[in-house]
N, C-alpha and C positions, 0 to 999 in steps of 0.2 A: 504494500500500500504506500502510495506516495505521501510526501510531507503535506502537500495540499489536501489530499483526501483525509489525512489524520486531523488536520486543522479544521476542516469542514465538520468532521464527526464531533470534535470537541465543542464546536460552537452550536451545532444543531442537535437538539435533544429529542427530536421526533424519532421514535424507535422504528417506524415503518421506513422512513427515508434512510435511516442508518443501515437497516438490514438490506435494503435495495442497493445501497452504495457498496456495502461489503460483498454482496453476491456479484455485482457487476465487476468489482475489482478482482474477485476470484476468477470469474469467467474470462476476463481479459488476460490475466496472468497465467492461466492454465494453458499448457501446450496442446491439450486435446479438447475437443468440443465437450461441453458439460454432458451431453447425451451419451458420449462414449466413455465416460468415467464410471467406475464401479463405486457403489455406496458401501462403505465399510464402517464398522463401529469403532469407538475410541479404543477398544481392546480387541485384538484378533489373535488367532493362532497362526504362526508362521513356520515354514519348514526350511531348514538349512541343509541343502543337499550334501554339503561337505561340512560337517561330519555325519549327516543323515539323522538329524534329530528335529523334533518339533518343540518350539518354544512359544511362550505367550508374549505378545508384543503390545506395547502401548503406542498408539498412533498420536503423535504430538505435533500439531501444526504450528505450535509456538517455537519449536526447535528447528533450526535449519539442517543440522547434521544429525544423522542417526547415531546411536551408540549401542554397544553390545557388552554384556557382562563377560569380562575376560579376567583371568587371574594369571599370575606369574608372567607378566608381560616383559619380555626381554628384547631390546633393540640390538641389532648387530649389523655389520657390513660384510658383504660377500661379493667379491669381484667388483668392488667399487660401488655396489648398489646397497641401498638401505632396506633392511628386512626387519620383520617382527616375528617372534615366536611367542605364542600365548596358549593358554588353556581355556577351554570352554567346558563347563560342567552341565550335564543334563540334570536339571533339577528334579525330574521325576525318578530317574534311576540312580543318580549320584555318580554316574560314570563320567570320567574325565577324558577329553579329547584334546590332543596337542595339534595346533595348526601353525603353519608358517606361511606368511604372506609378505609381498613387497610392501614397504611402507610408502604410501603415496605422498603424505605430508604429515606435519605435526600441527595441531591446533591448540590455541590457548582458550581455556574456558574459565569464566568467572562464576564461581559457585554462588548460591543464594546467600550464604553467610559472608560473602565477600572475598573468600580466598581464591587465589589463582591456581590453575591446574593445567599442565600440558598433557596432551594425549596423542598417541600415534593413530593415524587413520589408514585403514586398509580397504581394499575392495572385497566384497563378499557377495556370493550369490544367495538370494533369498526368494522364497515363494510365499506370497500372501494373497488371499482373495482370488486365487486362480491365476495370478500374474507372476511370472518369473522375471527377475531383474538382477543385475549386478549393480550394487550401490556402495557408496562409501560409508563406512562405520568407524566411529572412534572407539577405541578400546579402553575400558575403564571397569573397575570393580563395582558392579551394581548389585552385589549380594544383599544390600540393605533395602533394595527396591523390590516391589511386587513383580515387576516385569523385567526379564533378562534382556529384552530387546526394546529399544525405543526407536520408532521410525519417524524421522523428521520430514519437513516439507520437501527437501530435495529428492527424497525417495518416493514420495507420494504424488507429487504434482502432475506427473504424466499419466496416471491411471486411476486415481481415487479421489473421492470426496469423503470426508469424515462426518458421520452422524454422531454428534456428541451425546445423544440420548440412548444409544444402543451399543451393544457389544456382540462380538462373534457373529457378524452377518455374512462373512465370506468363508470360502474354503481355504484351509491352510496350505494346501499344495498348489500345483500348477495345472491339475487336471489331466496330466499325462504321467506316464511312469517316470519316476525320478532316476537320478544317477544310480548306478549299481543295482538297479531293479528294486530299489526301496520305495515303497509307497508311503506317503505321509499319513 
């Protein structure tokens, strides 16, 4: 939303006009036509083809970048390239999976309590609402949160609208057989 639109919203208290402006802004900023977008709840089941587990995800349009619950995050260099080794824990079974990915970038995040944190960002394949995508996720310990995956705007903008009044509206997988013959 542009600065001009935010200023208009702050000055104009009419809820119908505000809603129309927000919807128009969303429709203009979405790369797909609104009729082509899937409606998902604010919480959904997602499938991670590698390592082959289902996780619960919070869909957060207030966050730009997605984040994944990762432990034992180790940054390293190999042949001049930046890599990250990290562990993902299946919260249902307790099983730990070790993944290694190229580090795309490092982001700085300011926490709600005001502390700064740096996080490595990697590309990860995710299936949610019948849609398969490769998206950037920052790696951070989310063990204190209810959802091990947070999907932000950059992951959702091409295919989904979020219904804040509902949960689990979509299918967790992609609707086709997953890698290694594993079905979500």
